[in-house]
C-alpha distance (Angstrom), angle and dihedral (degrees) to the residues before:
residue distance angle dihedral
M1 . . .
K2 3.85 . .
G3 3.76 113.9 .
L4 3.77 97.7 21.5
T5 3.82 123.1 122.9
L6 3.85 119.2 -105.3
A7 3.75 89.7 -106.1
S8 3.79 92.8 48.7
R9 3.80 91.4 51.2
L10 3.72 90.8 48.5
L11 3.78 93.9 51.1
A12 3.85 92.1 44.4
A13 3.84 89.9 54.8
A14 3.77 93.1 41.8
A15 3.74 101.3 54.3
L16 3.84 98.0 112.1
Y17 3.78 125.3 64.1
A18 3.74 138.7 174.4
T19 3.81 132.2 -154.1
S20 3.84 127.4 -122.0
G21 3.78 111.1 119.2
S22 3.84 146.5 20.7
K23 3.90 98.1 -85.2
F24 3.80 141.9 75.2
F25 3.79 117.3 -125.9
Y26 3.72 134.6 -175.5
K27 3.69 108.0 -116.8
T28 3.78 94.8 -146.6
N29 3.78 98.0 63.3
G30 3.80 106.5 0.7
T31 3.84 93.8 -112.7
E32 3.78 114.3 153.3
F33 3.82 113.2 -107.7
F34 3.80 122.0 -137.5
M35 3.83 121.8 -170.5
K36 3.71 118.2 -119.8
G37 3.72 92.4 -177.5
V38 3.80 141.7 172.4
A39 3.81 127.6 -163.4
Y40 3.76 106.0 -124.3
Q41 3.77 120.1 -165.8
Q42 3.74 134.7 90.8
D43 3.81 128.7 -120.7
F44 3.89 92.9 19.1
S45 3.81 119.2 129.3
S46 3.79 122.2 -136.8
N47 3.72 91.1 -93.3
G48 3.76 94.9 54.0
T49 3.75 96.9 -102.1
I50 3.85 129.8 123.6
S51 3.68 129.4 -145.3
G52 3.89 130.8 -140.6
D53 3.75 120.2 29.7
K54 3.76 96.4 -9.4
K55 3.91 92.5 -111.4
Y56 3.78 114.9 139.5
V57 3.82 137.7 -170.2
D58 3.69 116.4 -125.8
P59 3.86 103.3 -135.2
L60 3.87 92.4 -162.2
A61 3.71 91.1 61.2
D62 3.87 91.5 55.1
V63 3.71 104.5 88.2
D64 3.74 93.9 179.0
G65 3.79 90.7 50.6
C66 3.87 91.6 48.6
T67 3.86 89.0 49.8
R68 3.83 90.4 51.4
D69 3.75 96.3 43.5
I70 3.70 112.9 35.2
P71 3.91 93.3 69.0
L72 3.79 86.7 56.1
L73 3.84 90.9 47.6
Q74 3.80 86.7 52.9
Q75 3.83 90.8 53.5
L76 3.84 86.4 58.3
Q77 3.88 89.8 52.3
T78 3.83 87.6 -115.8
N79 3.76 115.1 -178.0
T80 3.79 97.9 165.7
I81 3.79 138.5 36.2
R82 3.75 129.3 -170.0
V83 3.84 120.0 -147.9
Y84 3.82 118.2 -167.9
A85 3.89 100.6 -159.0
L86 3.78 130.0 21.4
D87 3.81 130.4 -175.6
P88 3.84 105.5 -128.6
T89 3.83 90.4 -161.7
A90 3.88 92.8 57.6
D91 3.72 128.2 90.3
H92 3.73 113.0 -106.0
T93 3.79 99.8 168.7
K94 3.81 101.0 106.0
C95 3.83 97.6 43.6
M96 3.74 91.5 45.1
Q97 3.81 90.6 50.9
M98 3.79 91.6 49.0
L99 3.85 89.0 50.4
Q100 3.79 90.2 48.5
D101 3.82 93.2 49.3
A102 3.88 86.7 50.0
G103 3.84 92.1 52.5
I104 3.88 93.6 -111.0
Y105 3.73 127.1 146.5
L106 3.89 125.2 -156.7
I107 3.74 129.0 -134.9
A108 3.87 106.9 -172.1
D109 3.81 128.6 -167.7
L110 3.74 110.7 -131.4
G111 3.80 101.5 -143.3
E112 3.71 131.3 63.6
P113 3.83 131.8 -148.4
A114 3.81 96.8 -88.3
T115 3.85 96.0 35.3
S116 3.78 110.9 44.5
I117 3.86 135.5 106.6
N118 3.86 108.2 -76.8
R119 3.72 112.1 -137.8
A120 3.94 91.9 -155.7
D121 3.85 91.2 54.3
P122 3.81 110.5 9.9
E123 3.73 123.5 -160.0
W124 3.81 136.1 166.0
N125 3.78 102.2 -157.2
T126 3.82 141.6 151.3
E127 3.75 96.2 -84.6
L128 3.72 93.4 53.3
Y129 3.78 91.8 45.1
D130 3.79 91.4 51.1
R131 3.91 89.1 49.1
Y132 3.85 93.4 49.5
T133 3.75 95.8 45.1
A134 3.79 93.0 45.3
V135 3.76 88.4 58.6
V136 3.77 90.2 49.8
D137 3.84 90.6 50.3
A138 3.69 92.2 50.1
M139 3.78 97.9 46.6
Q140 3.81 106.6 31.7
K141 3.73 93.4 83.5
Y142 3.97 90.7 66.4
S143 3.78 109.7 89.3
N144 3.80 89.7 -152.1
V145 3.78 95.3 63.9
L146 3.81 102.5 111.5
G147 3.80 97.4 -176.7
F148 3.78 151.9 -50.6
F149 3.78 134.1 -101.3
A150 3.86 112.5 -138.8
G151 3.78 90.6 -163.3
N152 3.81 144.4 0.0
E153 3.80 120.6 -145.0
V154 3.72 92.7 -30.9
S155 3.83 92.5 149.9
N156 3.66 106.4 40.6
S157 3.84 104.5 157.9
A158 3.87 137.3 26.2
N159 3.82 92.8 -95.7
N160 3.71 96.2 62.5
T161 3.77 104.5 38.5
V162 3.88 87.3 114.6
A163 3.88 86.6 80.2
S164 3.82 89.0 67.7
A165 3.86 90.6 71.5
F166 3.74 87.5 62.2
V167 3.85 94.6 44.7
K168 3.76 89.5 49.5
A169 3.81 90.0 53.0
A170 3.75 86.0 53.9
V171 3.87 89.6 54.1
R172 3.76 90.4 49.2
D173 3.72 95.9 48.4
T174 3.85 94.9 41.9
K175 3.79 89.4 53.1
A176 3.81 92.3 46.9
Y177 3.81 91.0 48.5
I178 3.87 90.9 52.9
T179 3.81 89.5 51.6
R180 3.79 94.4 43.9
M181 3.81 92.3 50.0
K182 3.86 89.1 50.9
Y183 3.82 89.5 -125.2
R184 3.74 117.3 157.2
S185 3.65 115.6 -86.9
I186 3.90 111.1 -78.1
G187 3.76 121.7 172.9
V188 3.73 122.8 -120.4
G189 3.87 118.6 -153.2
Y190 3.67 147.6 159.6
A191 3.85 135.2 -119.6
T192 3.67 118.7 -143.9
N193 3.85 134.9 -169.2
D194 3.88 127.6 -122.8
D195 3.83 107.7 -97.9
D196 3.79 140.0 108.1
T197 3.84 92.8 -72.1
R198 3.82 94.0 59.6
T199 3.84 98.4 102.2
L200 3.77 96.1 41.0
L201 3.85 92.0 48.4
A202 3.81 90.5 48.3
E203 3.87 88.9 52.3
Y204 3.85 91.9 44.6
F205 3.74 96.8 52.5
N206 3.81 91.0 43.6
C207 3.81 98.3 45.8
G208 3.77 132.6 88.8
P209 3.89 130.1 24.6
A210 3.86 112.7 1.0
E211 3.84 89.7 -123.1
Q212 3.85 89.9 64.6
A213 3.76 98.5 39.7
I214 3.84 128.8 90.0
D215 3.76 120.8 -100.4
F216 3.91 93.1 -144.7
W217 3.77 138.1 5.9
G218 3.84 128.7 -129.2
Y219 3.78 120.9 -157.8
N220 3.76 118.9 -162.4
I221 3.87 103.0 -154.4
Y222 3.80 131.7 167.9
S223 3.78 101.9 163.8
W224 3.90 95.4 117.1
C225 3.80 105.9 81.2
S226 3.78 126.9 176.1
D227 3.73 112.0 -35.7
S228 3.85 97.3 -9.0
S229 3.78 126.7 146.0
Y230 3.75 142.1 -123.8
H231 3.81 88.6 -100.3
A232 3.78 102.5 36.3
S233 3.84 90.0 50.3
K234 3.73 90.8 50.2
Y235 3.82 89.5 -126.1
D236 3.79 85.4 134.2
I237 3.87 91.6 59.0
R238 3.78 93.0 44.8
T239 3.85 90.3 48.9
E240 3.86 91.2 51.7
E241 3.76 90.1 48.0
F242 3.76 93.5 55.1
S243 3.86 97.3 37.0
T244 3.82 89.1 98.4
Y245 3.85 98.1 43.2
S246 3.68 114.2 127.3
V247 3.84 103.0 -146.3
P248 3.85 129.7 48.9
A249 3.76 114.6 -73.1
F250 3.83 127.7 -167.8
F251 3.74 142.4 159.5
A252 3.89 104.5 -84.8
E253 3.74 89.1 -172.3
Y254 3.80 132.8 8.4
G255 3.70 142.8 150.3
C256 3.83 118.1 101.9
V257 3.86 110.4 -131.4
Q258 3.82 92.8 -145.7
T259 3.77 109.5 126.6
P260 2.90 130.9 -79.3
R261 3.78 90.6 40.4
L262 3.76 99.3 -152.7
F263 3.88 102.9 165.9
T264 3.83 92.1 -146.7
E265 3.72 88.1 142.8
V266 3.88 86.9 76.1
D267 3.74 90.1 69.3
A268 3.85 89.6 53.8
L269 3.75 96.2 42.5
F270 3.82 92.9 55.1
G271 3.82 92.9 35.4
K272 3.74 131.9 102.0
N273 3.75 97.6 -91.7
M274 3.80 96.9 56.3
T275 3.83 106.6 28.4
P276 3.88 93.4 76.3
V277 3.87 86.6 62.2
W278 3.80 109.9 23.3
S279 3.89 128.5 55.9
G280 3.81 94.1 -147.9
G281 3.74 125.2 -92.1
I282 3.81 152.4 -108.2
V283 3.78 115.3 -106.0
Y284 3.80 115.4 -139.6
M285 3.05 110.5 -104.0
Y286 3.89 156.0 8.0
F287 3.85 99.9 179.7
Q288 3.78 122.7 62.9
E289 3.75 110.8 -130.0
A290 3.88 136.3 162.1
N291 3.75 89.8 -73.0
G292 3.91 91.7 64.8
Y293 3.90 99.3 -129.7
G294 3.72 96.5 117.7
L295 3.79 126.8 123.3
V296 3.83 93.3 -167.7
N297 3.82 132.4 34.1
V298 3.81 115.2 -144.8
G299 3.79 107.7 -160.3
D300 3.80 132.2 -153.1
D301 3.86 86.8 -91.1
N302 3.83 86.8 62.4
K303 3.83 90.0 -117.7
A304 3.82 120.0 136.9
T305 3.88 119.9 -131.6
K306 3.72 121.6 -169.1
L307 3.78 115.0 -123.3
G308 3.76 128.0 -146.6
A309 3.87 87.5 -100.6
F310 3.81 89.4 59.9
S311 3.83 92.4 60.8
T312 3.83 94.4 40.9
Y313 3.81 92.8 50.0
S314 3.81 90.1 43.9
S315 3.72 93.0 52.7
H316 3.77 89.7 61.2
I317 3.81 103.8 34.5
V318 3.77 93.8 51.0
K319 3.76 87.0 60.0
A320 3.78 96.1 49.2
D321 3.80 109.3 112.0
P322 3.78 108.1 160.2
T323 3.67 121.1 -163.4
G324 3.72 113.2 -138.1
V325 3.72 140.1 167.4
N326 3.75 131.3 -90.9
S327 3.76 120.2 -112.8
A328 3.81 90.6 -126.7
S329 3.70 92.1 61.6
Y330 3.74 98.3 37.0
N331 3.78 117.8 107.2
P332 3.76 110.9 178.3
T333 3.76 117.1 -149.2
N334 3.84 104.9 167.9
S335 3.72 118.2 108.7
P336 3.83 136.1 -173.9
K337 3.78 119.4 -84.4
A338 3.75 123.1 -130.5
C339 3.72 118.4 -79.3
P340 3.84 115.1 -88.5
T341 3.79 115.2 -105.7
D342 3.83 129.2 175.1
T343 3.85 98.0 -7.6
L344 3.80 136.1 123.5
G345 3.81 87.7 72.7
G346 3.76 90.3 -51.8
S347 3.81 94.5 -51.3
W348 3.76 100.1 106.0
Q349 3.80 104.2 122.0
A350 3.87 109.0 176.5
N351 3.69 116.7 102.3
S352 3.81 120.0 -150.4
T353 3.82 88.8 -131.7
L354 3.83 103.7 87.6
P355 3.78 134.2 -148.1
P356 3.84 119.2 -92.6
T357 3.68 123.6 -87.2
P358 3.84 111.1 -95.9
N359 3.79 109.5 -108.7
E360 3.86 117.1 180.0
Q361 3.81 90.9 -172.1
L362 3.77 90.0 59.3
C363 3.80 92.3 46.5
S364 3.77 91.8 50.3
C365 3.76 91.6 46.3
M366 3.91 90.2 49.7
V367 3.77 92.4 53.1
S368 3.79 91.9 48.9
N369 3.79 88.2 57.5
L370 3.74 94.7 56.2
T371 3.79 130.6 95.3
C372 3.84 99.0 -159.2
V373 3.82 114.4 44.2
A374 3.75 138.6 168.2
N375 3.84 119.5 -93.1
G376 3.77 114.3 -113.2
N377 3.81 123.6 -99.8
L378 3.78 97.7 25.5
T379 3.74 115.5 168.8
D380 3.81 121.6 -112.4
D381 3.86 88.1 -113.6
T382 3.80 92.3 53.4
I383 3.85 92.0 48.0
Q384 3.77 90.3 46.9
T385 3.80 94.3 49.0
N386 3.79 91.7 51.1
F387 3.79 92.9 47.4
D388 3.92 90.0 50.4
Y389 3.81 88.0 56.4
L390 3.78 101.8 39.6
C391 3.76 96.5 43.2
D392 3.84 94.1 50.6
P393 3.79 106.6 109.9
G394 3.75 88.2 -142.5
V395 3.83 88.9 66.0
G396 3.87 96.2 43.1
D397 3.75 143.9 -88.1
Y398 3.81 101.8 -60.5
C399 3.88 100.7 137.1
G400 3.73 105.1 52.0
G401 3.81 95.9 107.6
I402 3.81 92.8 47.8
S403 3.81 102.2 37.3
A404 3.84 121.7 104.1
N405 3.84 122.4 -159.9
G406 3.79 110.3 -175.3
T407 3.79 93.3 -176.7
D408 3.82 95.6 55.4
G409 3.82 93.3 33.4
D410 3.84 89.0 -125.3
Y411 3.83 115.7 140.5
G412 3.74 131.3 167.8
A413 3.89 111.8 -129.7
Y414 3.82 89.5 -118.0
S415 3.88 96.7 45.5
M416 3.75 88.2 106.4
C417 3.75 97.3 55.0
S418 3.90 121.8 104.0
P419 3.82 118.6 -81.0
Q420 3.83 90.0 -107.1
E421 3.85 90.8 52.5
R422 3.69 92.5 46.7
L423 3.66 93.0 49.8
S424 3.81 89.7 52.1
W425 3.81 87.4 55.5
S426 3.89 90.2 51.7
F427 3.77 92.9 46.5
N428 3.74 90.9 51.9
A429 3.83 93.6 47.8
F430 3.80 88.5 52.7
Y431 3.77 92.2 45.7
A432 3.85 92.5 50.2
N433 3.79 92.8 48.6
Q434 3.84 93.3 47.1
T435 3.81 93.6 45.1
A436 3.74 90.6 52.6
N437 3.84 100.6 38.5
N438 3.78 111.3 20.7
P439 3.77 112.7 48.4
K440 3.80 87.9 169.6
N441 3.84 89.7 71.5
T442 3.85 99.1 84.7
S443 3.84 94.2 177.0
P444 3.89 107.4 40.4
C445 3.83 90.3 153.6
E446 3.71 101.8 51.8
F447 3.80 113.0 83.0
K448 3.73 93.7 172.8
G449 3.77 93.7 -55.2
A450 3.79 93.3 -48.1
A451 3.83 94.3 112.5
K452 3.74 136.4 43.7
K453 3.84 135.1 -173.2
Q454 3.81 125.8 -113.9
T455 3.79 137.0 173.2
P456 3.79 110.4 -98.4
N457 3.81 111.1 -116.0
L458 3.84 114.0 177.0
A459 3.73 110.2 -174.6
D460 3.75 120.2 -137.9
S461 3.74 90.6 -115.7
C462 3.85 87.3 59.6
K463 3.79 100.4 50.2
A464 3.75 98.0 84.1
L465 3.77 93.7 46.5
V466 3.83 96.3 48.2
S467 3.83 88.1 43.9
Q468 3.84 90.0 56.8
A469 3.76 88.8 47.7
G470 3.77 90.8 57.6
G471 3.78 95.4 -103.2
L472 3.74 118.3 -96.9
Q473 3.84 91.9 -18.9
G474 3.79 91.8 65.7
T475 3.81 92.5 -146.2
G476 3.83 97.2 129.0
T477 3.74 135.1 87.3
V478 3.83 120.1 -115.8
T479 3.72 116.5 -140.6
S480 3.80 99.9 178.3
A481 3.76 114.6 103.4
P482 3.83 119.1 -119.8
T483 3.82 115.5 -95.6
G484 3.82 126.2 -132.6
T485 3.71 131.3 23.9
G486 3.81 135.2 -78.4
S487 3.82 94.1 -120.7
S488 3.79 93.7 108.2
G489 3.83 94.8 50.7
G490 3.73 104.4 65.4
S491 3.77 100.5 101.6
A492 3.83 104.5 31.8
T493 3.73 112.8 170.9
S494 3.82 99.9 165.7
K495 3.78 126.1 136.2
G496 3.71 112.2 -88.7
A497 3.78 94.4 37.0
A498 3.77 120.5 -170.7
G499 3.78 111.7 -66.3
S500 3.88 96.9 7.6
I501 3.75 97.0 94.2
T502 3.79 123.1 64.2
I503 3.76 123.5 -154.6
P504 3.81 96.4 -155.4
R505 3.74 122.3 -116.5
F506 3.80 118.2 -153.2
D507 3.70 134.7 -152.2
F508 3.72 114.7 -165.2
G509 3.81 89.1 -19.0
I510 3.80 94.6 -58.1
L511 3.78 115.4 126.2
Q512 3.84 113.0 -121.1
L513 3.79 111.1 -157.0
A514 3.84 113.5 -160.6
L515 3.70 126.8 -139.3
Y516 3.75 111.6 -125.6
V517 3.72 119.5 -120.4
M518 3.86 116.3 173.6
V519 3.81 119.9 -153.0
A520 3.74 132.1 -176.5
G521 2.98 109.7 -121.4
L522 6.13 166.1 -80.7
V523 14.68 179.1 -111.9
G524 2.97 168.2 111.3
S525 3.66 118.7 -36.6
G526 3.78 103.0 -43.5
M527 3.65 142.2 -155.2
V528 3.76 111.3 179.4
L529 3.72 117.8 -150.2
L530 3.77 117.8 -157.6
C-alpha cells in the first residue's frame, strides 16, 4: 500500500466487517467509529423522495462534481456520505477512489425514484430485486462502501406499516444475495422517519431470524431546531428508547431547517449522553435546493459557494471528538425484542411472515406452463383494467396465486412476478374456470386482444421449481434461491414498472384503489468492524 494516503490505507485495511453488537469499530485498531456524515445528492427532499419526472443525477458518476465537492466535504471532517439513488450502469471508479483517498465511506440507498417500494401499494417483485441487486453488483467492489439502505421512510404512519413487510423482505434477499455471490460482508439497513411508529418499526426490522433482520438502523430526525436542547428536542427520550438496541443506530438524516440554523445538536450527538447509544449521524444536506437545507450552493457555472450553514455546521463538527469504547473491551449484551403484533391501537399491519423471494426463473417457468397468457407490450392501463376485473371477488377467484397480503402474511408463490407475468396467471385461471364450467363462453382467452393461447411447455429444468410453488395454483413455498445476478436490471423501463400496477385488494367485496406515493428507498447482537 506504498504511496497511499493514511485515510486510503485505513480504508483498504478496513473493508471487511462482521456483526455482533451495536457499535461500529475500525478493524485495524478496534477504535469505535462515529459517522460525521453528509447527505450528498441534488434534487432530493429530506425524506429521500424526488419531484418532477422521477429522473435523478448520480453524483458519484460526476467526476467533475466529485473533484469540486470532496475537498469541501473534507473541510467538514466528513467520513461518510449518503447517496439516495445510484445508476448501477455508470462508472463510479474515479469518484469512489477520490472518496477513499479522502477517508470517506459511502452508504447507498438501493432504490431510485421510479423503482422503489411504494408505501401505498407495496410489492417486492422481480424488477425491484433486479434493481437492488444491480446496485450491489456495481458497488460491492469498492472497499469504502459501508452499507446499503433497503428503504427510506417507506412506512411513515400507522396506516401504512404493512409496507414494512415488503421492505424487510428486500433486506432479507439483499443480504442473501451478497452471501450467495460471495461478496465481502456489507451491511443492509433501513432508514425511518420520526413519528409514532418509530419504536415498533425499529423492533420489527430487528426481530426474528438474523438473516431477515437489518444490520444497522438509520433514524431521520429533525426535532432539534434552532437553539433547542437535549430535553426539549426529545433527544433524551429517543436515546433511552435505543439504549437496548442490538445493532448500530445512527441519525441517517438530521439538521432542522428552521432559522437560525445553529447546528447545536451536533454537540449533543457527539457528546457523552448520546455516544454510548448512537454512532453519529448524517447531516442533511450538502446541496442547496428549494427546501433550504443546503450547506453549499452550486451555481449555473458549476462552481460551489459555501453558505452560512456551512460555516455554522463546520464550527460544531470540527470540535466533535466523541469518546467511544475499544472493541477489545466491548461485550455486547443487547438482544432483539419480539416482533410487534397487534399494537398501535390495533393498527399495526406488518406480519412477521415475509413475501417470497423474487425469482425470475420461476416466473418464466410458470408462464411457460400456461395455456392462456398475456400478449406482449400491454400498456399499464390495459394491465390494470384487466386486474381490476379479474381480481374482483364478484367475478371469481383469479388472483390467489399472485396476491400478496403483508398483514395476514399470505402470499401467492407468483406474487413477486412482473405485472405481465401475473396477468398471464390470472388470464389462465379465468380460462381454466370458464373452459370447465361455462361452455357458453366460446372465447375465454380473448380479453379484447390482451390475451392469447399457447401450448404449455414446461421444461425439465422448471419442474422442481413449479412443484415447490404449488403448481399452477401457486400455493406452495419455493426454497430454491434465484439464479443469475442483478446486473442487467438497473435501468428497467418496461411497462408495468414497479409500483405502477395495483393487484386490487377487496374489503367486503368493495374495490379499494390505492393512491400512489413513490419513495426512494432500506441481527443479532452486532459489533460492526470497518
